[in-house]
C-alpha positions in Angstrom: -22.1 -94.9 -31.0 -18.9 -97.2 -30.9 -15.4 -96.7 -31.8 -15.9 -99.1 -34.7 -16.9 -96.0 -36.8 -20.5 -97.0 -37.4 -22.7 -94.4 -38.7 -24.4 -91.8 -36.5 -27.9 -90.2 -36.6 -27.4 -87.7 -37.6 -26.7 -53.9 -49.2 -24.6 -51.4 -47.9 -26.5 -49.3 -45.3 -27.0 -45.8 -46.6 -27.6 -42.9 -44.1 -26.5 -39.4 -44.1 -24.5 -39.7 -41.0 -23.5 -37.2 -38.2 -21.3 -34.1 -38.7 -17.5 -34.7 -38.5 -17.4 -33.0 -35.2 -20.2 -35.2 -33.8 -18.5 -38.2 -35.2 -15.4 -37.4 -33.1 -17.6 -36.9 -30.1 -19.5 -40.1 -30.4 -17.3 -42.5 -32.3 -20.2 -42.7 -34.9 -19.3 -43.2 -38.5 -20.9 -43.1 -42.0 -22.6 -46.5 -41.3 -24.2 -45.4 -38.2 -22.6 -48.2 -36.2 -23.4 -46.9 -32.7 -23.3 -49.2 -29.7 -27.1 -49.1 -29.4 -27.4 -50.0 -33.1 -25.0 -52.8 -32.6 -26.9 -54.1 -29.6 -30.2 -54.0 -31.6 -28.9 -55.7 -34.7 -30.2 -59.0 -33.6 -33.7 -57.6 -33.9 -33.1 -56.9 -37.5 -31.4 -60.2 -38.1 -32.9 -62.7 -40.7 -36.0 -64.6 -39.6 -35.2 -67.4 -37.2 -31.7 -66.0 -36.4 -32.6 -65.9 -32.6 -32.0 -69.6 -31.7 -31.5 -71.7 -28.6 -27.7 -71.1 -28.8 -25.9 -67.6 -28.7 -22.1 -68.0 -29.1 -19.5 -70.0 -30.6 -16.0 -70.8 -29.2 -13.4 -72.1 -31.6 -10.4 -73.7 -30.0 -8.0 -73.5 -33.1 -5.1 -75.9 -33.0 -3.0 -74.1 -35.5 -0.5 -76.1 -37.3 -2.7 -79.3 -37.7 -3.3 -81.7 -34.9 -2.7 -85.4 -35.5 -5.8 -87.5 -35.8 -3.9 -90.6 -35.3 -2.5 -89.4 -31.9 -5.6 -87.9 -30.5 -9.0 -88.8 -31.6 -8.8 -91.6 -34.3 -6.1 -94.0 -33.1 -5.4 -97.2 -35.2 -4.0 -99.6 -32.6 -3.9 -102.5 -35.1 -2.0 -100.7 -37.8 1.8 -101.2 -38.3 4.2 -99.2 -35.8 5.2 -96.7 -38.5 1.6 -95.6 -38.7 0.1 -96.0 -35.2 3.0 -94.5 -33.3 3.8 -95.0 -29.6 0.4 -93.7 -28.2 -2.2 -96.0 -27.0 -6.0 -95.6 -27.0 -8.0 -95.3 -23.7 -11.6 -95.8 -22.9 -13.8 -92.9 -22.3 -17.0 -92.6 -20.2 -18.9 -93.6 -23.3 -18.9 -97.2 -24.1 -16.9 -98.0 -27.3 -15.3 -94.7 -27.9 -11.7 -94.4 -27.3 -9.2 -91.6 -27.6 -5.5 -91.0 -27.0 -4.0 -91.8 -23.7 -2.7 -88.3 -23.3 -6.1 -86.8 -23.2 -7.3 -88.4 -19.8 -9.6 -85.4 -18.9 -11.3 -85.4 -22.2 -11.8 -89.1 -21.9 -13.9 -88.5 -18.9 -16.1 -85.9 -20.6 -16.8 -87.8 -23.8 -20.6 -87.8 -23.0 -20.5 -84.0 -23.5 -19.0 -83.9 -27.0 -18.9 -85.6 -30.4 -15.8 -86.5 -32.5 -16.0 -86.0 -36.2 -13.6 -88.4 -37.9 -14.2 -87.7 -41.6 -13.2 -84.0 -42.2 -11.7 -83.6 -45.6 -10.4 -81.2 -48.0 -7.4 -81.2 -50.6 -5.3 -78.2 -49.3 -2.1 -79.0 -47.5 -0.7 -75.5 -47.4 -1.2 -73.9 -43.9 -2.2 -70.5 -45.2 -4.8 -71.8 -47.8 -6.0 -74.7 -45.4 -6.6 -72.2 -42.7 -8.4 -69.8 -44.8 -10.7 -72.5 -46.1 -11.7 -73.9 -42.6 -12.1 -70.3 -41.2 -14.1 -68.7 -44.1 -15.6 -71.9 -45.8 -14.1 -71.0 -49.1 -10.9 -72.1 -50.7 -8.4 -69.2 -51.2 -8.1 -68.3 -54.9 -5.1 -66.1 -54.8 -1.4 -67.3 -54.7 0.2 -67.1 -51.5 3.8 -67.4 -50.0 4.8 -67.8 -46.4 4.4 -64.2 -45.5 1.1 -63.6 -47.3 -1.3 -61.8 -45.1 -4.9 -60.7 -44.9 -6.5 -58.3 -47.6 -9.9 -56.7 -47.9 -10.5 -58.8 -50.9 -10.6 -61.9 -48.8 -13.7 -63.7 -47.8 -14.9 -63.0 -44.1 -14.1 -65.2 -41.2 -17.0 -67.1 -39.7 -16.9 -64.7 -36.8 -17.4 -61.8 -39.1 -20.4 -63.5 -40.5 -22.0 -63.8 -37.2 -21.2 -60.2 -36.5 -22.8 -59.1 -39.6 -26.0 -61.1 -39.1 -26.5 -61.2 -35.4 -24.6 -58.3 -34.0 -23.5 -58.4 -30.3 -25.4 -60.1 -27.6 -24.2 -57.7 -25.0 -21.6 -55.0 -24.2 -18.8 -56.6 -25.8 -17.9 -56.7 -29.5 -19.4 -59.6 -31.3 -16.1 -61.1 -32.6 -13.0 -61.6 -30.6 -9.5 -63.3 -31.4 -7.4 -64.2 -28.4 -4.4 -64.4 -27.5 -3.1 -63.4 -30.9 -3.5 -63.9 -34.6 -2.1 -66.9 -36.2 1.2 -65.5 -37.5 4.3 -67.6 -37.1 6.3 -65.4 -39.3 5.0 -62.1 -37.9 2.3 -61.7 -40.5 -1.3 -62.7 -39.7 -2.3 -65.5 -42.1 -5.3 -65.1 -44.4 -8.9 -65.7 -43.3 -8.8 -64.2 -39.7 -10.7 -60.9 -40.2 -13.8 -59.6 -41.9 -12.2 -59.3 -45.5 -14.5 -57.5 -47.8 -17.2 -57.0 -45.1 -14.9 -54.2 -43.7 -13.3 -53.2 -40.4 -16.8 -52.9 -38.6 -16.8 -56.7 -38.5 -13.2 -57.4 -37.8 -12.2 -59.3 -34.6 -11.4 -57.3 -31.4 -7.8 -58.6 -31.3 -6.7 -59.2 -27.6 -3.0 -59.8 -28.5 -1.7 -60.4 -24.9 -1.4 -63.5 -22.7 -3.9 -63.9 -20.1 -1.6 -66.2 -18.1 0.8 -63.5 -17.3 0.7 -61.4 -14.1 -1.0 -57.9 -14.8 -2.8 -59.3 -17.8 -4.7 -56.4 -19.7 -6.3 -56.9 -23.1 -6.0 -53.6 -24.7 -8.1 -51.2 -25.8 -6.5 -52.2 -29.1 -4.3 -54.9 -30.4 -0.5 -54.3 -30.4 0.5 -56.5 -33.3 2.5 -54.9 -36.2 -0.7 -54.8 -38.3 -2.5 -53.0 -35.4 0.3 -50.5 -35.2 0.2 -49.8 -38.8 -3.5 -49.6 -38.8 -3.4 -47.2 -35.8 -0.9 -45.0 -37.6 -3.2 -44.7 -40.6 -6.2 -43.9 -38.3 -4.3 -41.3 -36.5 -3.5 -39.5 -39.7 -7.2 -39.6 -40.6 -8.0 -38.3 -37.1 -5.7 -35.3 -37.7 -7.5 -34.7 -41.0 -10.9 -34.7 -39.2 -9.7 -32.6 -36.4 -8.1 -30.0 -38.8 -11.4 -29.9 -40.7 -9.8 -31.2 -43.9 -12.3 -32.2 -46.6 -13.4 -35.9 -46.1 -16.6 -37.4 -47.4 -18.4 -39.6 -45.0 -18.8 -42.2 -47.8 -15.0 -42.6 -47.9 -14.1 -46.1 -46.7 -11.5 -44.6 -44.6 -14.1 -42.7 -42.6 -16.1 -45.9 -41.9 -13.0 -47.8 -41.0 -12.0 -45.0 -38.6 -15.4 -45.0 -37.1 -15.6 -48.7 -36.5 -12.1 -48.8 -35.0 -12.8 -45.8 -32.7 -16.2 -47.3 -31.7 -14.8 -50.6 -30.8 -12.0 -49.1 -28.6 -14.4 -46.6 -27.0 -16.9 -49.5 -26.1 -14.3 -51.5 -24.5 -12.8 -48.8 -22.7 -16.0 -47.3 -21.3 -18.2 -50.4 -20.8 -17.7 -52.1 -17.5 -19.5 -55.3 -18.7 -17.1 -55.6 -21.7 -13.9 -54.9 -19.4 -14.9 -57.1 -16.7 -15.0 -60.2 -19.1 -11.2 -60.0 -19.1 -10.8 -59.9 -15.4 -9.9 -63.5 -15.0 -8.2 -62.7 -11.6 -11.7 -62.5 -10.3 -12.1 -66.3 -10.9 -11.3 -68.6 -8.0 -7.8 -70.1 -8.1 -9.5 -73.7 -8.5 -11.3 -72.6 -11.7 -8.2 -71.1 -13.2 -6.2 -74.3 -12.5 -9.1 -76.4 -14.0 -8.3 -74.7 -17.3 -4.6 -74.9 -16.8 -2.2 -72.0 -15.8 -0.8 -71.6 -19.3 -1.6 -69.4 -22.3 -4.1 -71.8 -24.0 -6.0 -72.7 -20.8 -6.4 -69.0 -19.5 -7.4 -68.0 -23.0 -10.1 -70.5 -23.0 -11.2 -69.2 -19.5 -11.4 -65.7 -21.1 -13.5 -67.2 -23.8 -16.0 -68.5 -21.3 -16.2 -65.0 -19.8 -16.5 -63.4 -23.3 -19.4 -65.7 -23.9 -21.2 -64.7 -20.8 -20.7 -60.9 -21.9 -22.4 -61.7 -25.2 -19.6 -62.3 -27.7 -20.9 -64.2 -30.7 -17.7 -65.9 -31.7 -14.5 -66.2 -29.9 -11.4 -68.0 -31.5 -8.7 -69.1 -29.1 -5.5 -69.9 -31.0 -3.1 -72.5 -29.9 0.0 -70.8 -31.4 2.4 -69.9 -28.8 4.7 -71.4 -26.2 4.3 -69.8 -22.8 6.3 -66.5 -22.6 6.6 -66.3 -26.3 4.7 -65.4 -29.4 4.2 -66.7 -32.9 4.8 -70.4 -32.2 4.2 -73.1 -34.8 1.5 -74.8 -32.6 0.7 -78.3 -33.7 3.0 -78.3 -36.8 5.0 -81.4 -35.8 7.3 -82.4 -38.7 10.3 -83.1 -36.3 12.5 -81.5 -39.0 15.4 -79.3 -38.1 14.1 -76.4 -35.9 11.1 -78.4 -34.7 10.7 -80.4 -31.5 10.5 -84.1 -31.9 6.8 -85.0 -32.6 6.1 -87.7 -30.1 7.7 -86.1 -27.0 6.4 -82.7 -27.9 2.8 -84.0 -28.2 3.2 -86.0 -25.0 4.9 -83.2 -22.8 3.8 -79.8 -24.3 0.7 -80.0 -26.6 -1.6 -82.6 -25.4 -1.6 -81.8 -21.7 -2.5 -78.1 -22.4 -5.2 -79.0 -24.9 -6.6 -81.6 -22.6 -6.9 -79.1 -19.6 -8.1 -76.2 -21.8 -10.9 -78.1 -23.5 -12.1 -80.1 -20.6 -12.0 -77.0 -18.2 -14.1 -75.1 -20.7 -16.6 -77.9 -21.3 -17.0 -78.6 -17.7 -17.3 -75.0 -16.8 -19.8 -74.2 -19.5 -21.8 -77.4 -18.4 -22.0 -76.4 -14.7 -23.1 -72.8 -15.5 -25.9 -74.0 -17.8 -24.2 -72.5 -20.8 -23.3 -75.5 -22.8 -26.6 -75.7 -24.6 -26.5 -72.2 -25.9 -22.6 -72.3 -26.6 -21.2 -74.3 -29.6 -17.5 -75.3 -29.0 -15.4 -76.5 -32.0 -11.9 -77.8 -31.5 -10.0 -78.1 -34.7 -7.0 -77.2 -36.8 -6.5 -76.6 -40.5 -5.9 -80.3 -41.3 -4.4 -83.3 -39.8 -1.1 -85.1 -40.0 0.2 -87.8 -42.3 -0.6 -91.5 -41.5 2.9 -92.5 -41.9 5.8 -91.0 -39.9 8.4 -89.2 -42.0 12.1 -89.9 -42.0 12.6 -87.4 -39.1 10.2 -89.1 -36.9 7.3 -86.5 -37.3 4.1 -86.2 -39.3 3.6 -84.1 -42.2 0.5 -82.1 -43.4 -2.6 -84.2 -44.3 -6.0 -82.8 -45.4 -7.6 -85.8 -46.9 -8.8 -87.0 -43.6 -8.7 -85.5 -40.1 -10.7 -85.2 -37.0 -12.3 -82.4 -34.9 -14.4 -82.2 -31.9 -17.7 -80.4 -31.3 -19.7 -79.8 -28.1 -22.8 -77.9 -27.2 -25.1 -75.9 -29.3 -27.6 -78.7 -29.7 -25.2 -80.9 -31.5 -25.2 -84.6 -30.6 -23.2 -85.7 -27.6 -21.3 -88.9 -26.8 -21.0 -89.9 -30.5 -18.7 -90.4 -33.4 -19.6 -88.9 -36.8 -18.0 -90.4 -39.8 -15.2 -92.9 -40.2 -11.7 -93.3 -41.7 -9.9 -96.2 -43.2 -7.5 -98.5 -41.5 -4.7 -95.8 -41.5 -6.9 -92.7 -41.0 -5.8 -91.5 -44.4 -9.3 -91.4 -46.2 -12.8 -90.9 -45.0 -15.0 -94.0 -45.4 -18.1 -92.7 -44.1 -20.0 -89.3 -44.1 -17.1 -87.1 -45.3 -17.6 -83.5 -44.2 -15.9 -80.4 -45.9 -15.2 -77.2 -44.1 -18.1 -75.4 -45.9 -20.5 -78.2 -44.9 -19.3 -77.8 -41.2 -19.8 -74.0 -41.3 -23.1 -74.6 -43.1 -24.4 -76.5 -40.1 -23.1 -73.8 -37.8 -24.8 -71.0 -39.9 -28.1 -73.0 -40.1 -28.0 -73.8 -36.4 -28.0 -70.0 -35.5 -30.7 -69.1 -38.1 -28.6 -67.6 -40.9 -29.9 -68.8 -44.3 -27.4 -70.5 -46.6 -28.8 -68.6 -49.5 -28.0 -65.3 -47.7 -25.8 -62.9 -49.9 -23.0 -60.6 -48.8 -21.7 -57.6 -50.7 -18.0 -57.6 -51.4 -15.7 -54.5 -51.4 -17.1 -53.6 -54.9 -20.7 -54.0 -53.9 -21.2 -57.2 -55.8 -23.3 -60.0 -54.3 -21.4 -63.0 -53.1 -22.8 -66.3 -51.7 -22.4 -67.0 -47.9 -20.8 -70.5 -48.9 -19.6 -72.1 -52.1 -22.3 -73.0 -54.5 -22.2 -76.7 -55.3 -23.5 -78.0 -58.6 
């Protein structure tokens, strides 16, 4: 495939449950979600769900990475569109990417670039929800809108629901923190109406820091509020207060307690976070920064059996809640071009290439799907402040492993990377490929919070 953008080939579980006292002893709830049951969930998964690949890693470039500066450069476009960065050759003839991704360029035979991603939502919250759940967000949002139990489930929760865990670790993990630049986790990052038992295990700490320890539970403001409610529930249980096992709070408590207990008591799960066991050369390959070390933790979690790990590029080192790739160059934002050159691209380059090289050398790339993407791209034309604004009509992402093509370009964009001209792909189509590859049927139905059947992905007429 050349850089000329030519085409490429290609119900609610009902059970009587244990007594309240026994639930406290075992961390077992009304849904019977014990660790052995979780580990055996794959046996009860839909036919064909056991496939040649086992895990997904999403490297999420929150804020919206610029397609024109990274994976779909337009060197013949006017300066106000092409910018300052130049394309460089990769190890695949005819494919070129941005000059500040040199390590990715040397590994182009191990991944494929999709240059025709598209949707029509330029709001961070709604776009992020769409790419993580496969559904547009129907409710109105403001900057500080958060997650609700009426929301659709994240793809990680879907894999948790249908496949369970592949080992001692939880099936769905989020690291190093939620995307929450205003201290409120944005919609689409948890299990929504599937309930707390399929929520991500939130690491919420920085693996690049000395003395890194992931939990046993997240420490975000949401987690603290969550913990407070569950402690109140625990007191009710311990005091013998009336509480039906069918109450949603009981199941929420049980799943929360079980995740914490599994991670505290399982050597295999805890060991996945011990990145100090890695040789210094391996850690440096990923980059000694938050995003790089988080990608290394993701590889270790894959080895421990986690189904989906999402690594969010959101923070600057030694800080939290950063804007990631949101590069407007407006007041309060760094300048777009030097910020990409000096801060964002080098860390992205080392984290992605370190992960792909490591997975390949360990024989894990065929059974691990890696997606590097954001919620949208950036505008083809620079704004008056010298930055690029939000652009969802056409953007790029990178996919590696999991039996997907390698060393190719899928789709194409026009002369300014503003519209797809070949093989447009929507977020729901991308997730549909993921679900199909792992054996989850696209006609599968989910039960929402009111026990109404809901389609896995939007139904198209």
